[in-house]
C-alpha positions in Angstrom: 164.6 -3.8 135.1 166.7 -2.9 138.1 165.8 1.1 138.3 161.8 -0.1 138.1 162.3 -2.3 140.9 164.3 0.3 142.9 161.8 2.6 142.3 158.7 0.5 143.2 160.6 -0.7 146.4 161.1 3.3 147.3 157.6 4.2 146.7 156.3 1.1 149.1 158.4 1.5 151.6 158.3 5.6 151.7 154.6 5.4 151.7 153.9 2.6 154.3 156.1 4.4 156.6 154.7 7.9 156.2 151.1 8.4 157.6 150.4 11.4 155.1 150.5 11.8 151.9 150.1 14.9 149.2 147.6 13.9 146.5 146.9 16.1 143.5 143.9 15.2 141.4 143.6 16.5 137.9 142.9 20.4 137.9 142.7 20.4 141.7 145.0 21.8 144.4 147.6 19.2 146.2 145.8 17.9 149.6 147.2 16.1 152.6 145.6 12.6 153.2 145.8 10.0 155.8 146.3 6.8 154.3 147.1 3.0 155.2 149.1 1.1 152.5 147.1 -2.3 151.6 148.2 -4.6 148.8 150.1 -2.6 146.7 148.3 0.8 146.7 147.6 3.8 149.2 144.1 3.6 150.3 142.0 6.5 151.6 138.7 7.2 153.0 136.8 10.6 152.5 134.1 12.7 151.0 131.9 12.0 153.9 130.7 13.9 156.9 133.7 14.1 159.2 136.1 12.8 156.9 138.6 14.4 154.9 137.9 15.6 151.4 138.8 14.1 148.1 138.5 16.7 145.6 139.1 15.6 141.7 140.0 12.2 142.9 137.4 10.0 140.7 137.5 6.2 139.4 140.0 6.0 136.4 141.5 9.3 136.6 145.2 9.8 137.6 146.6 11.5 140.6 150.0 12.6 141.6 151.2 11.6 145.0 154.1 13.1 147.0 155.2 11.1 150.2 157.1 12.9 152.9 159.5 11.8 155.4 157.6 10.9 158.8 160.4 12.1 161.1 161.6 15.3 159.0 158.9 16.1 157.0 160.8 16.5 153.7 159.8 15.0 150.5 161.1 11.6 149.6 159.6 10.5 146.4 156.6 11.5 144.3 154.9 9.2 142.0 152.0 8.7 139.5 148.6 6.8 140.5 145.7 5.4 139.0 142.6 5.9 141.4 140.4 3.1 141.9 137.2 3.5 143.9 136.1 0.4 145.7 132.3 -0.4 145.6 130.8 -0.9 149.1 130.3 -4.0 150.4 132.7 -6.0 148.1 135.6 -8.3 149.2 138.3 -5.8 148.4 136.1 -2.9 150.1 135.8 -5.0 153.2 139.7 -5.8 153.4 140.4 -2.1 152.7 138.0 -0.8 155.4 139.6 -3.3 158.0 143.0 -1.7 157.5 141.7 1.8 157.2 139.5 1.1 160.5 142.8 0.4 162.6 144.6 3.6 161.5 141.4 6.0 161.9 142.0 8.4 164.9 139.2 10.1 166.7 136.1 8.8 164.9 133.3 10.3 166.3 131.1 7.0 165.9 133.7 4.6 166.9 132.8 0.8 165.9 129.8 2.2 163.8 132.1 4.0 161.4 132.3 1.3 158.9 128.7 1.4 158.3 128.9 5.1 158.0 131.6 5.0 155.5 129.5 2.4 153.4 126.7 4.5 153.2 128.2 8.2 153.2 132.1 7.9 151.9 134.2 6.7 149.2 137.1 4.3 149.6 139.8 4.7 147.1 142.9 2.9 146.0 145.5 5.1 144.8 147.6 2.4 142.8 151.5 3.3 141.6 151.5 3.3 137.7 155.3 2.5 138.1 156.4 6.1 137.2 158.2 8.3 139.6 158.5 11.9 138.9 161.7 14.1 139.9 161.2 16.2 143.3 160.6 19.8 142.5 163.2 22.3 143.4 160.8 25.0 144.4 158.8 24.5 147.9 155.4 24.1 146.4 153.9 26.2 149.1 150.4 27.3 148.4 147.9 29.5 150.3 145.6 27.3 152.9 142.4 26.7 151.5 139.5 28.5 153.2 137.7 27.1 156.3 135.5 28.3 158.8 138.3 26.6 161.5 140.2 29.1 163.7 143.1 28.9 166.1 142.9 32.5 167.8 140.6 34.1 169.5 140.3 37.3 171.5 142.0 37.1 175.1 139.3 37.1 177.5 138.9 40.6 179.3 139.7 39.1 183.0 142.8 37.3 181.9 145.3 39.7 182.6 144.2 40.5 185.9 144.1 36.7 186.8 147.8 36.0 185.7 149.2 39.3 187.5 147.4 37.9 190.6 149.0 34.6 190.7 152.3 36.2 190.2 151.5 38.7 193.4 150.7 35.5 195.4 154.0 33.9 194.7 156.0 36.4 195.9 
């Protein structure tokens, strides 16, 4: 009994303090998801335009959640979760969305985001089942998923001349 309570406390505290969890649905890759801890579960929103993808996470399935340390980034605990999809407009949905809204950064539509979530997104609760799993010994590193995003582009042709010109002026 004491071990179960300690596991439950560890899951709750670690998940509350971490802004990001890694979630692996049935048969899918692990995904980094932002979340909020609300009424005993990690709550996420996604699968809509401009929101995080939630592949493989469906109502009634199970998922594996790995929580990382906010300051060091290392894994703290891994736990099993039951996925529960909240129906739009219900009391539970409204309460959860109010919490999620406060944590959503850089929303393109500001105050109207909750209406967009109701129309186009899914809100899920990842409820702990009470079982923690041992942390793996290996790194679990995987290749990044394909994306059209890019971080590097060719240097503009005139940039080296501009940089050298500034150095000459300083002398």
